[in-house]
Structures are given as C-alpha cells and as structure tokens.
Phi, psi and omega in degrees: 000324178293325180285328172294321181290325174296320178301310180298318177296315188289324174297336176277321188281334183302309180293326180300312179300315181304313177299310184295313184299329184292348179283338175276098194236166162308145175291148188262130178294170176303139187301143174247184188246016178288133177284149168263112176278159184214147172233133187216144178247020166273172177270138183287138180255150175275121178224145177284325190267335187198169174287139175211155183225135185253247192289146174305136175261121185262345183217127009282163186295335178268010179303118181203142180240142180245146178192185183212144171243121177279112184297332182291342183251012176263151186282174185289346187279357178067025178282339187079009178267142182301154173285151189304323182268017181238103185299139181304338178294338183273309193270338185219132178207162173251159179247142182292341182199177182292327182294325176290321173297319179298328176296311179286330175293326170300316179297317176295324168304314179301311180297328179289334176079011183251355181049046185212139170230157186241125172260119180241133183237115186287172181264201184282167159071018184235154176282177177293314184295329177291321178301322179293324176300315180298315180295329179292318186288329179291319185294325180290331179281312185276343183046054173212154184301140174243137172252118177270120177263109182258096181278157189288053175288120175300138182295127179058036173225108176290319180292320176296326182286327177297330182277327185277336180305311181297334188283347175265353186306301186302320179293321177300314180302316182295317179300314179299324178287325177298313180297316182297322177282334181273326183245081187277332185258343186277153170287132178244126176245127183251119186241128180245145171238131175052240181286342180292346173298337180293326179298313182290320178302314181288329175298311180298332180275330183278345186232128173285151183307322179297327180289320175297322177082005177197161179259129176289151179287320174210145169241124186245116170257097183262115178053046188296117179272071183218153185289123182297331187283320179295315181300315180305322178290340178273337184307313179311323185280348179275345190308317184275359184265334191216143173293317177223137172248125173244145173235118176264124182241162178198105179284000174261356185292113187294331183286317181292323178296321183289326182301313183295315176308312181301321183282337171297318180288315185285327183210081187306331190249314190273074174186155172256180175291165171283137181304323184290351176249357186307132182246018174238143181281159175263071188295342182277355183232105182294346178280345185257127175236123176265133181236123175277114182252014181307319181292355183277343181053058180262009184050243181248015186279157176292133175284072188296322182297320181291318179300317182297314181301317183287332174289324185285324180270325181061031183223163177294330185239095178291129182284329185211137180178195183289330185235162168257155191236128178244133180273121179280171181301327188271006177098350176284138169274134177254121176279128176225151181289147177286000000 
C-alpha cells in the first residue's frame, strides 16, 4: 500500500516538476530574427492572438500540420504570443504541405549563413506553446533555423505522454525522411529532450542509413528518459546514421531522477538506469561522446548553450565557447561555467 501511494504521488508530482524545472534555463542571448518552424500532430485551437494546438489527433494516421512563428514578431516576455498590433497571419502561419515549409526553411538556412538546420523534439508533459518557447531558446543559442517537432504530449501528464508518444512515431518517421531527402547539402542536427528522444531512437532503429539517404551531422540525446540497457544495444545500429552522437547527462536533474526512482519501485530488478543519468562513457564507440552538464544546474532544461558550443567547434574538446570542458577519467566531458 505504501509503495502504491508513493507511485501515485510521484506520478502526480513528476509532470509538475517537469514544468517547473523548465523555468531554470540557460541564459538567453540577444534575440535574433530567425523564425521557428514547427510540425505538430495536435489539433488546432481557435485563438485570436496566436496559433495554438491542443490534443493529439489520432485519425487520420498521417494528420500533421506545418507552420512557422516569426521570432521578430513575438513579445519580450518569451511567451511566444504575437504582439497585439501584429496580426497572427503575418507573424504566425501554417503551410498547406511540407514542400511549402521546405521552401521557406531553405531560405532561412541560406540567411543564417551556417548551412545548418536543427530538428528539435521536445519532452513529455508540455503544451505546444511551451514547446515553441524551448525551440526559441535553442534557436537563439545556435543561431540557426530550428524545426520543432511537436508531438501530442498532454500537458502535465506523464502517463498520458507515455501513451501518446508511440502514436506520433510513424508521423515523425515520415517527416524525418522528407527532411533528409529535401535537404541533401545542409548539415542536419537532430536534438531530443527527455521522452522526446524515444521518437529519435525508434526512427534510427526502424530505418537503415541507405533508406534515409544521408548522414546526420549530429544526433543529440539530451537528458534521455530511456532505459540505458536497451539504449546500449541500439548504439551499434546508429553508427551509419550520424557523424557524431552526443549524450547529455545530469545526475542532478529532478525529473530524470524521479523517473529512475519510479522504475526502482515498480521493478527493482528488471530495468536499467535512465540514459539521462548515465555516469559511464561509451569508450568502445568513438562516435559517441557523453557530456555531463550537472555542474550547470539547469534542472530539466535543454542545455542549449552546450549544444551551441559543440556545433561551433564541432570537436570533442571545444577550445572556446560559453563553457569550458574537462575530460574526466572515465572519458566523459564535463561542462563547467567559465
């Protein structure tokens, strides 16, 4: 009875902790004017001031909406909502199909001067607008176009997100294949946060590199809420998909620690640690670099500054950047404030 009560309380507290932890973020750089593109499988809500999407749409199976939000037209409070004097049709809009989104995305990549685009998959328990805020912070750090893949995670519901995530898999796979085939010359970086990494993991497992037709520049598993034993068995199949694979861990992350605790209660033997807490390096695979961001005290937020550093230097040991990196005896790089 005591364990059951702990499970119920934890399941209630986990999404609340996730939302609160997201408030402790990397410091945001000066705003840029790059738009945030988005792909969502939620249903659109009618709002006067901005685009918004609610519950996940399950039928038809290929239901997906493409759109863009112009950061230059969003207010300074980081809510992602348009200014009152800026009609939503100008600052936020949807596209009828992927090809029209791809046209504007190509233009945004050219304007950025980096020949790089970022695919970002958010974690559990958040709304569409919170996902946009996370993508906006990432965009401001990396200064390259970001495409948010917004899957239908119910707000503040961990168990609901566990059920929703598999329903988005085939839609995510189709989107990723479209991006890979459309953007053949650009660097593509795929970034997942928490439970969102499950979609990336499954995509890499379900499609052979020759089917995808290109190699991703980086695949980033940030604070992955995934079983480490299963994940280790997947890594050999990822080798042909990415030039570099990064795993960002944080043993102070309250959400990942709670997720681990819940599994210890439910199944003390048959489970691995959470990938987002993993404290061992993958020394047998030179493509995989584990980075410990615990000293940065980011709670459960995406380590956008570290991602930006690794993109800028594109090496295991960045010489200059927002943070300094110390190689530990176990091969893990530890990010530390300068």
